[in-house]
C-alpha positions, 0 to 999 in steps of 0.5 A: 249115531245108529239107533239100537234095538231094544225093548220099552214097555210096562214089562221090566227090561233086562240090561247086561253090563258089557265091559269087564276087568277079566285077566283074559279079555284082550282089550283090558291090556295096552298091547291088545293081547293077553300076557304070556310067559315072557311078559312082565305084567304091570298094574298101577300102584294106586289102581283100584281094580278087581280082576277075575282069572279063568285059567293058569298063566306063567309069568316073568314078573307081575307088579301088583296094585296096592288096593285090589283083588284077584278073583280065581276060578276053579283051577286057575292061577299064576306060575313063575316062568321057568325060562323055557322057550315059548314060541308064541310069546317071543322075547316078551314085553311089559304089558299094563292093565287098562284103567277101568275108572272111566267105565260109567254107569250112565254110558248107554254104550256100556249096556246091552238090552237082553229082554226077551219078548214072547209076542211077535216083534219085527226084528230091530224095529223097536228102539230105546231112547238114550235115557232108557238104554241105561238101566231104568228104575224098574229094570233088571241089571245083569253083570255076567257070571265069572266076570269082574268089573268096576262101575263108576256110579257118579250121578246127580242123585244120591241113590240109583234104583233098580228092581234087581241085580244079578252078579256072579250068577246070583239074583239079588231082588230084595233090599236086604239081600243087596245090603248083605252083599254090600258088606262083602269083600267084593262090592268096594272093588266093583262099585265107586262114585258119589251114588249108591245102587238101591235094589227095590224088588218092586215092579212098575205098578201102572198098566200105562207104564212108568217113566224111566227115572233117568232124566236127572242124569240126562246131561251125564248120559248125553255127555258119555254117549256123544263125547266130543263128536256131537250129534250127527248132521240130518237131512230133514228140516228142524229135527225133532228132539224127543224127550229123553233122547240126546240128539234130534231125529227126522220123522215124527213124534206122537204125544198121547194123553192117557187115562188110568185104564190105558195099557202101554204094553197092549197098545204097543202090540197094537201099533206093531201088529196093525202097522209096523209089520206092514210092508209099506212100513218096513223101514220105520223104527219105533220107541214108545214109552211114558215120559214127563212133559214140562208144563209152563205158565203162559208158555214161559215160566216152568210150572210142573210136569205131566206124564204122557205117552210119547211115540218116536217114529223114524224111517230109513228114507233118504234125501227129500223122502227122509221121514215121509214113511214115519209121517204117514205112520203117525197119521195112521195112528192119529186116525185110529185114535180119533176112531178108537181113542176112548175105548183105548183110554186115550182122550187125545194127542198131538203130532210133530213132524220133521221131514226132508221134503219141506219145512213141514209140520215141525217148522210150522209148529215152532213158528206158531209157538214163537208168535204166541210167545211174542204176543204173551210177552208183549201183553205182559209188558204192556200190563206191567208198564200200565200198572207202573204208571197207575201206581206212580200216579196214585202215589202222587209221583207222576202227573198224567194231565192229558190222560186224567187217570183218576177218572179210571177209578171214578168211572164205575161210580159215575155209571152206577149213579148217573147225574140227572139231565140238566144244563150242568155242563160236563167234565173236560178231560183236557183240563184238570181242575180241583173244585174247592171244599172236601166234598166230591165234584158231584156234591159241589155241583149239586150245591151250586144248583140248589143256590141258583148259581149258573153252572159253567166250565172253562175251556182252556182252548178259548181266550176271551181276549181274542173276541175283543176288537 
């Protein structure tokens, strides 16, 4: 799967919708050509469609849908074919208009990033994660002027927010303007699905950037992108799976913590100018954005998420060298953070690596995580088992003579008030005996000593009859 170029930082991106339902677009017809005068045009009766017509077309016959619209540009329209010979058309055929129902908002291949950059940026070196190829919550959405379209808005959310929407040559950047457009005649033909678009008119308020906000529809995005093909095979061991991306990658993933004063745009430019523009990193591509990393309790139970800056680095190396240039760039970035991190608002970070040369950093990280998880699981199981035994013993449902577990509760009291040194004997943990009376063993021993009794203990391993001859 090729990695598309794009723009991702604190500045809002401009995402343009690619497909259209124009009459003159050849891919919209099943014969792969625009209808000519001898043809019969067929729209499905139940098809819901909006069709933009740029010019005038002569037709033999046309079957229209029950629910749809034709948007006619100035000077365009349809005329009846008069039967004269059209050398470019031949004897004619039946042409069916394609179904636009499958054009999903969450298909990354149906969007093009058209953001303009005023700073120096190596061409094709910055790419977007798959979730960011679809319009993010602070992006501008563009539908080309003089085009018709139909978008499926099925989503895991009820509302899909964007900063603005441009259509029919008009930019709508407020909730009021968008609400007015939705009340118009065309919106019902252009948008369908279980979710609605929301125009907020607001920009990302943080210099550290904002998360894209498409993670809830991540599975839908990947399903649209990959279909039945699946992810491509990679030459590196243990490929990395960046947050917000559908498939694994070879190279390196740098994860940075940040302070409120961190500026994502400035830091992105720093990396581009200091390293990415160097000849030795000519084949390296980078994606950098804010993402939400899941936090867990003891590495197992999901707890919450925390925002981090994720830098994904991939290179064009092949064979055993796959990912090595990206790995070196990651090392340069971490070295720079060690020296200047505090001034940049980056208190620390970590690196994961997957190359084609060896089982590298990612395999080692995965192994250490598996060992840590196994250790934690073992400790949790041991604590649960011990707790269950103690509970059953305390309730009298389990007798543990060999362990004499009641001493576990009395041990702290014994340490705080030690008995005076004397010949009163000691407790034998191999023998469980209850002394008469309601008082404690300590009180009973004190009473026996005050009455002049000799204190002794019974050894269950000793049988007096064995000494008789």
